[in-house]
FITI-976923 format. One record per residue (C-alpha): residue in three letters; residue number from 1; x negated, y, z negated. Coordinates in nm, 2 decimals, always signed. Layout:
<rec><r>ALA</r><k>NUM</k><c1>X</c1><c2>Y</c2><c3>Z</c3></rec>
...
//
This chain:
<rec><r>MET</r><k>1</k><c1>-2.20</c1><c2>-4.98</c2><c3>-3.13</c3></rec>
<rec><r>LYS</r><k>2</k><c1>-1.99</c1><c2>-4.67</c2><c3>-3.23</c3></rec>
<rec><r>THR</r><k>3</k><c1>-2.25</c1><c2>-4.48</c2><c3>-3.03</c3></rec>
<rec><r>LEU</r><k>4</k><c1>-2.19</c1><c2>-4.68</c2><c3>-2.72</c3></rec>
<rec><r>LEU</r><k>5</k><c1>-1.83</c1><c2>-4.66</c2><c3>-2.74</c3></rec>
<rec><r>VAL</r><k>6</k><c1>-1.84</c1><c2>-4.29</c2><c3>-2.79</c3></rec>
<rec><r>LEU</r><k>7</k><c1>-2.06</c1><c2>-4.23</c2><c3>-2.47</c3></rec>
<rec><r>ALA</r><k>8</k><c1>-1.84</c1><c2>-4.46</c2><c3>-2.28</c3></rec>
<rec><r>VAL</r><k>9</k><c1>-1.52</c1><c2>-4.27</c2><c3>-2.35</c3></rec>
<rec><r>ALA</r><k>10</k><c1>-1.73</c1><c2>-3.92</c2><c3>-2.29</c3></rec>
<rec><r>PHE</r><k>11</k><c1>-1.84</c1><c2>-4.06</c2><c3>-1.95</c3></rec>
<rec><r>SER</r><k>12</k><c1>-1.47</c1><c2>-4.18</c2><c3>-1.85</c3></rec>
<rec><r>LEU</r><k>13</k><c1>-1.35</c1><c2>-3.84</c2><c3>-1.92</c3></rec>
<rec><r>VAL</r><k>14</k><c1>-1.60</c1><c2>-3.68</c2><c3>-1.69</c3></rec>
<rec><r>ILE</r><k>15</k><c1>-1.54</c1><c2>-3.90</c2><c3>-1.41</c3></rec>
<rec><r>PHE</r><k>16</k><c1>-1.19</c1><c2>-3.92</c2><c3>-1.42</c3></rec>
<rec><r>ARG</r><k>17</k><c1>-1.08</c1><c2>-3.57</c2><c3>-1.54</c3></rec>
<rec><r>PRO</r><k>18</k><c1>-0.83</c1><c2>-3.40</c2><c3>-1.31</c3></rec>
<rec><r>ALA</r><k>19</k><c1>-0.96</c1><c2>-3.16</c2><c3>-1.05</c3></rec>
<rec><r>PRO</r><k>20</k><c1>-0.91</c1><c2>-2.81</c2><c3>-1.11</c3></rec>
<rec><r>PRO</r><k>21</k><c1>-0.68</c1><c2>-2.61</c2><c3>-0.87</c3></rec>
<rec><r>TYR</r><k>22</k><c1>-0.82</c1><c2>-2.57</c2><c3>-0.52</c3></rec>
<rec><r>ALA</r><k>23</k><c1>-1.13</c1><c2>-2.80</c2><c3>-0.59</c3></rec>
<rec><r>GLY</r><k>24</k><c1>-1.25</c1><c2>-3.07</c2><c3>-0.36</c3></rec>
<rec><r>THR</r><k>25</k><c1>-0.98</c1><c2>-3.05</c2><c3>-0.07</c3></rec>
<rec><r>GLY</r><k>26</k><c1>-0.84</c1><c2>-2.71</c2><c3>-0.15</c3></rec>
<rec><r>PRO</r><k>27</k><c1>-0.50</c1><c2>-2.57</c2><c3>-0.11</c3></rec>
<rec><r>ASP</r><k>28</k><c1>-0.30</c1><c2>-2.64</c2><c3>+0.21</c3></rec>
<rec><r>LEU</r><k>29</k><c1>-0.14</c1><c2>-2.42</c2><c3>+0.45</c3></rec>
<rec><r>LYS</r><k>30</k><c1>+0.19</c1><c2>-2.39</c2><c3>+0.24</c3></rec>
<rec><r>GLU</r><k>31</k><c1>+0.01</c1><c2>-2.29</c2><c3>-0.08</c3></rec>
<rec><r>ILE</r><k>32</k><c1>-0.19</c1><c2>-2.03</c2><c3>+0.10</c3></rec>
<rec><r>ILE</r><k>33</k><c1>+0.13</c1><c2>-1.88</c2><c3>+0.24</c3></rec>
<rec><r>GLY</r><k>34</k><c1>+0.28</c1><c2>-1.89</c2><c3>-0.09</c3></rec>
<rec><r>LEU</r><k>35</k><c1>-0.01</c1><c2>-1.68</c2><c3>-0.21</c3></rec>
<rec><r>ILE</r><k>36</k><c1>+0.05</c1><c2>-1.41</c2><c3>+0.08</c3></rec>
<rec><r>GLU</r><k>37</k><c1>+0.41</c1><c2>-1.41</c2><c3>+0.00</c3></rec>
<rec><r>GLN</r><k>38</k><c1>+0.35</c1><c2>-1.31</c2><c3>-0.35</c3></rec>
<rec><r>GLY</r><k>39</k><c1>+0.15</c1><c2>-1.02</c2><c3>-0.26</c3></rec>
<rec><r>LEU</r><k>40</k><c1>-0.17</c1><c2>-1.20</c2><c3>-0.36</c3></rec>
<rec><r>THR</r><k>41</k><c1>-0.37</c1><c2>-1.14</c2><c3>-0.04</c3></rec>
<rec><r>THR</r><k>42</k><c1>-0.69</c1><c2>-1.06</c2><c3>-0.19</c3></rec>
<rec><r>GLU</r><k>43</k><c1>-0.67</c1><c2>-1.42</c2><c3>-0.35</c3></rec>
<rec><r>ALA</r><k>44</k><c1>-0.57</c1><c2>-1.58</c2><c3>-0.01</c3></rec>
<rec><r>GLU</r><k>45</k><c1>-0.84</c1><c2>-1.43</c2><c3>+0.17</c3></rec>
<rec><r>LYS</r><k>46</k><c1>-1.12</c1><c2>-1.53</c2><c3>-0.07</c3></rec>
<rec><r>ILE</r><k>47</k><c1>-0.96</c1><c2>-1.90</c2><c3>-0.04</c3></rec>
<rec><r>LEU</r><k>48</k><c1>-0.99</c1><c2>-1.89</c2><c3>+0.35</c3></rec>
<rec><r>THR</r><k>49</k><c1>-1.31</c1><c2>-1.71</c2><c3>+0.38</c3></rec>
<rec><r>SER</r><k>50</k><c1>-1.53</c1><c2>-1.89</c2><c3>+0.13</c3></rec>
<rec><r>SER</r><k>51</k><c1>-1.79</c1><c2>-2.08</c2><c3>+0.26</c3></rec>
<rec><r>GLY</r><k>52</k><c1>-1.78</c1><c2>-2.33</c2><c3>-0.01</c3></rec>
<rec><r>GLN</r><k>53</k><c1>-1.41</c1><c2>-2.40</c2><c3>-0.01</c3></rec>
<rec><r>LYS</r><k>54</k><c1>-1.31</c1><c2>-2.71</c2><c3>+0.18</c3></rec>
<rec><r>THR</r><k>55</k><c1>-0.97</c1><c2>-2.64</c2><c3>+0.28</c3></rec>
<rec><r>PRO</r><k>56</k><c1>-0.76</c1><c2>-2.93</c2><c3>+0.44</c3></rec>
<rec><r>LEU</r><k>57</k><c1>-0.66</c1><c2>-2.73</c2><c3>+0.74</c3></rec>
<rec><r>SER</r><k>58</k><c1>-0.68</c1><c2>-2.77</c2><c3>+1.09</c3></rec>
<rec><r>ASP</r><k>59</k><c1>-0.80</c1><c2>-2.50</c2><c3>+1.31</c3></rec>
<rec><r>LYS</r><k>60</k><c1>-0.45</c1><c2>-2.43</c2><c3>+1.43</c3></rec>
<rec><r>ASP</r><k>61</k><c1>-0.32</c1><c2>-2.40</c2><c3>+1.05</c3></rec>
<rec><r>ARG</r><k>62</k><c1>-0.62</c1><c2>-2.19</c2><c3>+0.95</c3></rec>
<rec><r>PHE</r><k>63</k><c1>-0.57</c1><c2>-1.94</c2><c3>+1.24</c3></rec>
<rec><r>LYS</r><k>64</k><c1>-0.20</c1><c2>-1.93</c2><c3>+1.15</c3></rec>
<rec><r>ALA</r><k>65</k><c1>-0.30</c1><c2>-1.86</c2><c3>+0.78</c3></rec>
<rec><r>PHE</r><k>66</k><c1>-0.54</c1><c2>-1.56</c2><c3>+0.90</c3></rec>
<rec><r>TYR</r><k>67</k><c1>-0.25</c1><c2>-1.42</c2><c3>+1.10</c3></rec>
<rec><r>LEU</r><k>68</k><c1>-0.02</c1><c2>-1.44</c2><c3>+0.82</c3></rec>
<rec><r>LEU</r><k>69</k><c1>-0.28</c1><c2>-1.29</c2><c3>+0.60</c3></rec>
<rec><r>GLY</r><k>70</k><c1>-0.32</c1><c2>-0.99</c2><c3>+0.86</c3></rec>
<rec><r>LEU</r><k>71</k><c1>+0.06</c1><c2>-0.92</c2><c3>+0.84</c3></rec>
<rec><r>GLY</r><k>72</k><c1>+0.02</c1><c2>-0.93</c2><c3>+0.49</c3></rec>
<rec><r>TYR</r><k>73</k><c1>-0.24</c1><c2>-0.65</c2><c3>+0.46</c3></rec>
<rec><r>LEU</r><k>74</k><c1>-0.03</c1><c2>-0.48</c2><c3>+0.72</c3></rec>
<rec><r>ASN</r><k>75</k><c1>+0.27</c1><c2>-0.47</c2><c3>+0.51</c3></rec>
<rec><r>GLU</r><k>76</k><c1>+0.08</c1><c2>-0.33</c2><c3>+0.23</c3></rec>
<rec><r>LEU</r><k>77</k><c1>-0.04</c1><c2>-0.06</c2><c3>+0.45</c3></rec>
<rec><r>ASN</r><k>78</k><c1>-0.39</c1><c2>-0.16</c2><c3>+0.44</c3></rec>
<rec><r>PHE</r><k>79</k><c1>-0.46</c1><c2>-0.14</c2><c3>+0.81</c3></rec>
<rec><r>LYS</r><k>80</k><c1>-0.87</c1><c2>-0.15</c2><c3>+0.80</c3></rec>
<rec><r>LYS</r><k>81</k><c1>-0.83</c1><c2>-0.47</c2><c3>+0.63</c3></rec>
<rec><r>ALA</r><k>82</k><c1>-0.57</c1><c2>-0.61</c2><c3>+0.84</c3></rec>
<rec><r>ALA</r><k>83</k><c1>-0.78</c1><c2>-0.52</c2><c3>+1.17</c3></rec>
<rec><r>GLU</r><k>84</k><c1>-1.07</c1><c2>-0.71</c2><c3>+1.00</c3></rec>
<rec><r>ILE</r><k>85</k><c1>-0.84</c1><c2>-1.03</c2><c3>+0.96</c3></rec>
<rec><r>PHE</r><k>86</k><c1>-0.72</c1><c2>-1.00</c2><c3>+1.30</c3></rec>
<rec><r>ASP</r><k>87</k><c1>-1.06</c1><c2>-1.00</c2><c3>+1.44</c3></rec>
<rec><r>LEU</r><k>88</k><c1>-1.13</c1><c2>-1.33</c2><c3>+1.29</c3></rec>
<rec><r>ILE</r><k>89</k><c1>-0.87</c1><c2>-1.50</c2><c3>+1.51</c3></rec>
<rec><r>PRO</r><k>90</k><c1>-1.00</c1><c2>-1.63</c2><c3>+1.83</c3></rec>
<rec><r>ALA</r><k>91</k><c1>-0.84</c1><c2>-1.51</c2><c3>+2.15</c3></rec>
<rec><r>ARG</r><k>92</k><c1>-0.76</c1><c2>-1.86</c2><c3>+2.29</c3></rec>
<rec><r>SER</r><k>93</k><c1>-0.58</c1><c2>-1.98</c2><c3>+1.97</c3></rec>
<rec><r>GLY</r><k>94</k><c1>-0.22</c1><c2>-1.97</c2><c3>+1.92</c3></rec>
<rec><r>PRO</r><k>95</k><c1>-0.16</c1><c2>-1.62</c2><c3>+1.74</c3></rec>
<rec><r>GLY</r><k>96</k><c1>-0.49</c1><c2>-1.48</c2><c3>+1.95</c3></rec>
<rec><r>LEU</r><k>97</k><c1>-0.31</c1><c2>-1.25</c2><c3>+2.16</c3></rec>
<rec><r>ARG</r><k>98</k><c1>-0.08</c1><c2>-1.11</c2><c3>+1.89</c3></rec>
<rec><r>ALA</r><k>99</k><c1>-0.38</c1><c2>-1.08</c2><c3>+1.67</c3></rec>
<rec><r>ALA</r><k>100</k><c1>-0.58</c1><c2>-0.90</c2><c3>+1.93</c3></rec>
<rec><r>PHE</r><k>101</k><c1>-0.29</c1><c2>-0.64</c2><c3>+1.97</c3></rec>
<rec><r>LEU</r><k>102</k><c1>-0.26</c1><c2>-0.58</c2><c3>+1.60</c3></rec>
<rec><r>ALA</r><k>103</k><c1>-0.63</c1><c2>-0.57</c2><c3>+1.56</c3></rec>
<rec><r>LYS</r><k>104</k><c1>-0.66</c1><c2>-0.27</c2><c3>+1.82</c3></rec>
<rec><r>GLU</r><k>105</k><c1>-0.35</c1><c2>-0.09</c2><c3>+1.70</c3></rec>
<rec><r>CYS</r><k>106</k><c1>-0.43</c1><c2>-0.10</c2><c3>+1.34</c3></rec>
<rec><r>ARG</r><k>107</k><c1>-0.72</c1><c2>+0.12</c2><c3>+1.40</c3></rec>
<rec><r>ARG</r><k>108</k><c1>-0.50</c1><c2>+0.39</c2><c3>+1.55</c3></rec>
<rec><r>ALA</r><k>109</k><c1>-0.34</c1><c2>+0.42</c2><c3>+1.19</c3></rec>
<rec><r>ASP</r><k>110</k><c1>-0.59</c1><c2>+0.71</c2><c3>+1.13</c3></rec>
<rec><r>ASP</r><k>111</k><c1>-0.44</c1><c2>+0.91</c2><c3>+1.42</c3></rec>
<rec><r>ILE</r><k>112</k><c1>-0.10</c1><c2>+0.92</c2><c3>+1.24</c3></rec>
<rec><r>ARG</r><k>113</k><c1>-0.01</c1><c2>+1.27</c2><c3>+1.13</c3></rec>
<rec><r>LYS</r><k>114</k><c1>-0.07</c1><c2>+1.30</c2><c3>+0.74</c3></rec>
<rec><r>ASP</r><k>115</k><c1>+0.05</c1><c2>+1.61</c2><c3>+0.54</c3></rec>
<rec><r>SER</r><k>116</k><c1>-0.20</c1><c2>+1.74</c2><c3>+0.30</c3></rec>
<rec><r>PRO</r><k>117</k><c1>-0.05</c1><c2>+1.71</c2><c3>-0.07</c3></rec>
<rec><r>PHE</r><k>118</k><c1>-0.32</c1><c2>+1.99</c2><c3>-0.17</c3></rec>
<rec><r>ILE</r><k>119</k><c1>-0.22</c1><c2>+2.20</c2><c3>+0.09</c3></rec>
<rec><r>ALA</r><k>120</k><c1>+0.15</c1><c2>+2.16</c2><c3>+0.02</c3></rec>
<rec><r>ALA</r><k>121</k><c1>+0.09</c1><c2>+2.22</c2><c3>-0.38</c3></rec>
<rec><r>SER</r><k>122</k><c1>-0.14</c1><c2>+2.52</c2><c3>-0.30</c3></rec>
<rec><r>LEU</r><k>123</k><c1>+0.12</c1><c2>+2.70</c2><c3>-0.07</c3></rec>
<rec><r>THR</r><k>124</k><c1>+0.38</c1><c2>+2.65</c2><c3>-0.34</c3></rec>
<rec><r>ILE</r><k>125</k><c1>+0.17</c1><c2>+2.81</c2><c3>-0.59</c3></rec>
<rec><r>LEU</r><k>126</k><c1>+0.10</c1><c2>+3.13</c2><c3>-0.37</c3></rec>
<rec><r>LEU</r><k>127</k><c1>+0.48</c1><c2>+3.12</c2><c3>-0.33</c3></rec>
<rec><r>PRO</r><k>128</k><c1>+0.75</c1><c2>+2.87</c2><c3>-0.41</c3></rec>
<rec><r>GLY</r><k>129</k><c1>+0.91</c1><c2>+2.72</c2><c3>-0.10</c3></rec>
<rec><r>LEU</r><k>130</k><c1>+0.59</c1><c2>+2.77</c2><c3>+0.12</c3></rec>
<rec><r>GLY</r><k>131</k><c1>+0.48</c1><c2>+2.41</c2><c3>+0.05</c3></rec>
<rec><r>GLN</r><k>132</k><c1>+0.80</c1><c2>+2.26</c2><c3>+0.15</c3></rec>
<rec><r>LEU</r><k>133</k><c1>+0.82</c1><c2>+2.50</c2><c3>+0.47</c3></rec>
<rec><r>TYR</r><k>134</k><c1>+0.48</c1><c2>+2.35</c2><c3>+0.55</c3></rec>
<rec><r>LEU</r><k>135</k><c1>+0.61</c1><c2>+2.00</c2><c3>+0.51</c3></rec>
<rec><r>GLY</r><k>136</k><c1>+0.90</c1><c2>+2.11</c2><c3>+0.74</c3></rec>
<rec><r>ARG</r><k>137</k><c1>+1.17</c1><c2>+2.05</c2><c3>+0.47</c3></rec>
<rec><r>TYR</r><k>138</k><c1>+1.36</c1><c2>+2.36</c2><c3>+0.51</c3></rec>
<rec><r>THR</r><k>139</k><c1>+1.63</c1><c2>+2.31</c2><c3>+0.26</c3></rec>
<rec><r>ASP</r><k>140</k><c1>+1.40</c1><c2>+2.23</c2><c3>-0.01</c3></rec>
<rec><r>ALA</r><k>141</k><c1>+1.21</c1><c2>+2.53</c2><c3>+0.06</c3></rec>
<rec><r>ALA</r><k>142</k><c1>+1.51</c1><c2>+2.76</c2><c3>+0.03</c3></rec>
<rec><r>TRP</r><k>143</k><c1>+1.61</c1><c2>+2.58</c2><c3>-0.29</c3></rec>
<rec><r>SER</r><k>144</k><c1>+1.26</c1><c2>+2.61</c2><c3>-0.45</c3></rec>
<rec><r>ALA</r><k>145</k><c1>+1.25</c1><c2>+2.99</c2><c3>-0.35</c3></rec>
<rec><r>VAL</r><k>146</k><c1>+1.59</c1><c2>+3.07</c2><c3>-0.51</c3></rec>
<rec><r>THR</r><k>147</k><c1>+1.57</c1><c2>+2.86</c2><c3>-0.83</c3></rec>
<rec><r>THR</r><k>148</k><c1>+1.22</c1><c2>+3.00</c2><c3>-0.90</c3></rec>
<rec><r>LEU</r><k>149</k><c1>+1.23</c1><c2>+3.36</c2><c3>-0.79</c3></rec>
<rec><r>ILE</r><k>150</k><c1>+1.56</c1><c2>+3.46</c2><c3>-0.94</c3></rec>
<rec><r>PRO</r><k>151</k><c1>+1.49</c1><c2>+3.36</c2><c3>-1.30</c3></rec>
<rec><r>PHE</r><k>152</k><c1>+1.13</c1><c2>+3.52</c2><c3>-1.24</c3></rec>
<rec><r>ALA</r><k>153</k><c1>+1.31</c1><c2>+3.86</c2><c3>-1.15</c3></rec>
<rec><r>ALA</r><k>154</k><c1>+1.52</c1><c2>+3.83</c2><c3>-1.44</c3></rec>
<rec><r>ALA</r><k>155</k><c1>+1.20</c1><c2>+3.76</c2><c3>-1.67</c3></rec>
<rec><r>VAL</r><k>156</k><c1>+1.03</c1><c2>+4.07</c2><c3>-1.54</c3></rec>
<rec><r>ALA</r><k>157</k><c1>+1.36</c1><c2>+4.27</c2><c3>-1.57</c3></rec>
<rec><r>GLY</r><k>158</k><c1>+1.36</c1><c2>+4.17</c2><c3>-1.94</c3></rec>
<rec><r>LEU</r><k>159</k><c1>+0.99</c1><c2>+4.25</c2><c3>-2.00</c3></rec>
<rec><r>TRP</r><k>160</k><c1>+1.04</c1><c2>+4.59</c2><c3>-1.84</c3></rec>
<rec><r>ALA</r><k>161</k><c1>+1.36</c1><c2>+4.65</c2><c3>-2.06</c3></rec>
<rec><r>GLY</r><k>162</k><c1>+1.18</c1><c2>+4.51</c2><c3>-2.37</c3></rec>
<rec><r>SER</r><k>163</k><c1>+1.47</c1><c2>+4.25</c2><c3>-2.41</c3></rec>
<rec><r>ALA</r><k>164</k><c1>+1.32</c1><c2>+3.92</c2><c3>-2.58</c3></rec>
<rec><r>VAL</r><k>165</k><c1>+1.66</c1><c2>+3.78</c2><c3>-2.53</c3></rec>
<rec><r>LEU</r><k>166</k><c1>+1.64</c1><c2>+3.81</c2><c3>-2.17</c3></rec>
<rec><r>PHE</r><k>167</k><c1>+1.29</c1><c2>+3.78</c2><c3>-2.10</c3></rec>
<rec><r>VAL</r><k>168</k><c1>+1.22</c1><c2>+3.43</c2><c3>-2.31</c3></rec>
<rec><r>PRO</r><k>169</k><c1>+1.47</c1><c2>+3.21</c2><c3>-2.15</c3></rec>
<rec><r>ALA</r><k>170</k><c1>+1.42</c1><c2>+3.36</c2><c3>-1.81</c3></rec>
<rec><r>GLY</r><k>171</k><c1>+1.04</c1><c2>+3.33</c2><c3>-1.85</c3></rec>
<rec><r>LEU</r><k>172</k><c1>+1.09</c1><c2>+2.95</c2><c3>-1.96</c3></rec>
<rec><r>ALA</r><k>173</k><c1>+1.31</c1><c2>+2.87</c2><c3>-1.66</c3></rec>
<rec><r>THR</r><k>174</k><c1>+1.09</c1><c2>+3.02</c2><c3>-1.44</c3></rec>
<rec><r>LEU</r><k>175</k><c1>+0.81</c1><c2>+2.80</c2><c3>-1.57</c3></rec>
<rec><r>ALA</r><k>176</k><c1>+1.01</c1><c2>+2.51</c2><c3>-1.52</c3></rec>
<rec><r>PHE</r><k>177</k><c1>+1.14</c1><c2>+2.57</c2><c3>-1.18</c3></rec>
<rec><r>PHE</r><k>178</k><c1>+0.80</c1><c2>+2.68</c2><c3>-1.07</c3></rec>
<rec><r>GLY</r><k>179</k><c1>+0.66</c1><c2>+2.35</c2><c3>-1.20</c3></rec>
<rec><r>GLY</r><k>180</k><c1>+0.92</c1><c2>+2.14</c2><c3>-1.06</c3></rec>
<rec><r>SER</r><k>181</k><c1>+0.86</c1><c2>+2.30</c2><c3>-0.72</c3></rec>
<rec><r>ILE</r><k>182</k><c1>+0.49</c1><c2>+2.23</c2><c3>-0.71</c3></rec>
<rec><r>TYR</r><k>183</k><c1>+0.59</c1><c2>+1.87</c2><c3>-0.81</c3></rec>
<rec><r>ASN</r><k>184</k><c1>+0.84</c1><c2>+1.83</c2><c3>-0.54</c3></rec>
<rec><r>ALA</r><k>185</k><c1>+0.59</c1><c2>+1.96</c2><c3>-0.28</c3></rec>
<rec><r>LEU</r><k>186</k><c1>+0.34</c1><c2>+1.70</c2><c3>-0.38</c3></rec>
<rec><r>ASN</r><k>187</k><c1>+0.57</c1><c2>+1.41</c2><c3>-0.41</c3></rec>
<rec><r>GLN</r><k>188</k><c1>+0.73</c1><c2>+1.48</c2><c3>-0.06</c3></rec>
<rec><r>ALA</r><k>189</k><c1>+0.38</c1><c2>+1.49</c2><c3>+0.09</c3></rec>
<rec><r>HIS</r><k>190</k><c1>+0.30</c1><c2>+1.18</c2><c3>-0.03</c3></rec>
<rec><r>ARG</r><k>191</k><c1>+0.64</c1><c2>+1.02</c2><c3>+0.05</c3></rec>
<rec><r>GLY</r><k>192</k><c1>+0.62</c1><c2>+1.16</c2><c3>+0.38</c3></rec>
<rec><r>ASN</r><k>193</k><c1>+0.27</c1><c2>+1.01</c2><c3>+0.46</c3></rec>
<rec><r>ARG</r><k>194</k><c1>+0.40</c1><c2>+0.68</c2><c3>+0.34</c3></rec>
<rec><r>SER</r><k>195</k><c1>+0.71</c1><c2>+0.69</c2><c3>+0.52</c3></rec>
<rec><r>ARG</r><k>196</k><c1>+0.54</c1><c2>+0.74</c2><c3>+0.86</c3></rec>
<rec><r>LEU</r><k>197</k><c1>+0.29</c1><c2>+0.48</c2><c3>+0.79</c3></rec>
<rec><r>LYS</r><k>198</k><c1>+0.55</c1><c2>+0.21</c2><c3>+0.70</c3></rec>
<rec><r>LYS</r><k>199</k><c1>+0.74</c1><c2>+0.30</c2><c3>+1.03</c3></rec>
<rec><r>PHE</r><k>200</k><c1>+0.42</c1><c2>+0.25</c2><c3>+1.20</c3></rec>
<rec><r>SER</r><k>201</k><c1>+0.35</c1><c2>-0.09</c2><c3>+1.04</c3></rec>
<rec><r>SER</r><k>202</k><c1>+0.73</c1><c2>-0.21</c2><c3>+1.12</c3></rec>
<rec><r>GLU</r><k>203</k><c1>+0.68</c1><c2>-0.10</c2><c3>+1.48</c3></rec>
<rec><r>LEU</r><k>204</k><c1>+0.35</c1><c2>-0.29</c2><c3>+1.51</c3></rec>
<rec><r>THR</r><k>205</k><c1>+0.49</c1><c2>-0.61</c2><c3>+1.38</c3></rec>
<rec><r>SER</r><k>206</k><c1>+0.80</c1><c2>-0.59</c2><c3>+1.60</c3></rec>
<rec><r>ARG</r><k>207</k><c1>+0.59</c1><c2>-0.52</c2><c3>+1.93</c3></rec>
<rec><r>ALA</r><k>208</k><c1>+0.36</c1><c2>-0.81</c2><c3>+1.82</c3></rec>
<rec><r>SER</r><k>209</k><c1>+0.63</c1><c2>-1.06</c2><c3>+1.77</c3></rec>
<rec><r>ALA</r><k>210</k><c1>+0.77</c1><c2>-0.99</c2><c3>+2.15</c3></rec>
<rec><r>LEU</r><k>211</k><c1>+0.41</c1><c2>-1.11</c2><c3>+2.29</c3></rec>
<rec><r>PRO</r><k>212</k><c1>+0.35</c1><c2>-1.46</c2><c3>+2.38</c3></rec>
<rec><r>GLY</r><k>213</k><c1>+0.20</c1><c2>-1.69</c2><c3>+2.14</c3></rec>
<rec><r>GLU</r><k>214</k><c1>+0.27</c1><c2>-1.88</c2><c3>+1.81</c3></rec>
<rec><r>PRO</r><k>215</k><c1>+0.23</c1><c2>-1.69</c2><c3>+1.47</c3></rec>
//
């Protein structure tokens, strides 16, 4: 009798246990948008593209979710992935025209000028300030040259005169400013590249919003 009771309880637990998140009918549009807004674009994409996922979305909502997902990748500056997502949206759907425009324009991201951090750093190693000149940052170039070459000249003078009192602090200052100049060139190259990509992304989003169609 006890065995039958235990089996009955176990069976009821299996049958009536709560469904895990996204099981069965899956998440609705609001939940998917929430994932995208949290920056969980990869998770949102898995849900939308999984063949085994039965999302309760109409075609209209599904295409809207794909469009917002593409914008999410665009905001992350992942232009290749954004283009792939926009390509999944049919031209005749609500956001179809905007998606087609964005898919095409996202592939132009590779054409945007990008400064080489390696070249910027290498030029700075050759002569402090050259890396900043390469990046078009003339004030930084002058500052880098002055702050590095003046203590370097003092260190050379101290070495020539046999003065450790002058050579040691001037040498340490030279190394510090020299390292800072290299870091500055690297950092400015990366920041400049990201700034141009963010500007390009913002311009695409603005231009797409002016096109007819629903987001």
